[in-house]
C-alpha positions as CSV (number, residue, x, y, z in Angstrom):
1,X,-7.6,13.6,2.2
2,X,-7.1,16.8,4.1
3,X,-4.3,16.6,6.9
4,X,-6.6,17.8,9.3
5,X,-5.0,18.3,12.8
6,X,-1.4,16.8,13.8
7,X,-1.5,13.7,15.9
8,X,0.1,16.3,18.8
9,X,-3.6,17.7,19.2
10,X,-5.0,14.2,20.5
11,X,-5.6,13.6,23.8
12,X,-3.5,10.6,25.3
13,X,-7.2,8.7,25.2
14,X,-8.1,9.7,22.0
15,X,-4.8,8.4,20.1
16,X,-4.8,5.1,22.3
17,X,-8.4,4.9,20.6
18,X,-7.2,5.7,17.0
19,X,-4.3,3.3,17.7
20,X,-6.2,0.6,19.1
21,X,-9.1,1.0,15.7
22,X,-6.4,0.7,13.7
23,X,-4.8,-2.3,15.1
24,X,-7.9,-4.0,15.1
25,X,-8.4,-3.2,11.5
26,X,-5.1,-4.3,10.4
27,X,-5.8,-7.5,12.0
28,X,-9.0,-7.9,10.7
29,X,-8.2,-7.3,7.1
30,X,-4.9,-9.0,6.8
31,X,-6.1,-12.0,5.6
32,X,-8.1,-10.7,2.8
33,X,-5.6,-8.7,1.4
34,X,-3.3,-11.8,1.6
35,X,-5.4,-13.5,-0.4
36,X,-5.3,-11.5,-2.9
37,X,-1.4,-10.7,-2.6
38,X,-1.1,-12.0,-6.3
39,X,-3.5,-10.3,-7.7
40,X,-2.2,-7.3,-10.2
41,X,-5.3,-5.2,-10.7
42,X,-5.5,-1.7,-9.8
43,X,-7.7,-2.3,-7.0
44,X,-5.9,-5.2,-5.1
45,X,-2.5,-3.0,-5.8
46,X,-4.0,-0.4,-4.1
47,X,-5.5,-2.4,-1.1
48,X,-2.1,-3.8,-0.5
49,X,-0.5,-0.4,-0.5
50,X,-3.2,1.2,1.8
51,X,-2.6,-2.0,4.2
52,X,1.2,-1.6,3.9
53,X,0.9,2.3,4.6
54,X,-1.3,1.5,7.8
55,X,1.5,-1.0,9.2
56,X,4.4,1.5,8.5
57,X,1.9,4.3,10.3
58,X,1.4,2.0,13.4
59,X,4.9,1.0,13.5
60,X,5.9,4.8,13.4
61,X,3.6,5.2,16.4
62,X,5.2,2.2,18.5
63,X,2.8,-0.8,17.0
64,X,4.2,-3.7,15.7
65,X,1.7,-5.7,13.5
66,X,2.8,-9.1,11.7
67,X,2.6,-8.7,8.4
68,X,0.9,-12.1,6.5
69,X,3.7,-13.7,4.7
70,X,2.4,-13.2,1.3
71,X,3.1,-9.6,2.0
72,X,6.3,-9.6,3.8
73,X,8.5,-9.2,0.1
74,X,6.1,-6.3,-0.8
75,X,6.5,-4.9,2.9
76,X,10.4,-4.8,2.6
77,X,10.0,-3.4,-0.8
78,X,8.2,-0.2,0.2
């Protein structure tokens, strides 16, 4: 994936819109990702890693998202 423009190139409104969309996505998919927490398949593992990367990125942007209980241990190991 191309890194594209750095975040500082975004206006405050654009950054807020991006943050809002990411929060919605993280909250919407939390239950689905948690439901597959015990699965060892490559797709489930990649889905969890991507979800946890999103949560970490949101924390970097100052937004705390509750990590589903089923993923807490995985989040602390990352």
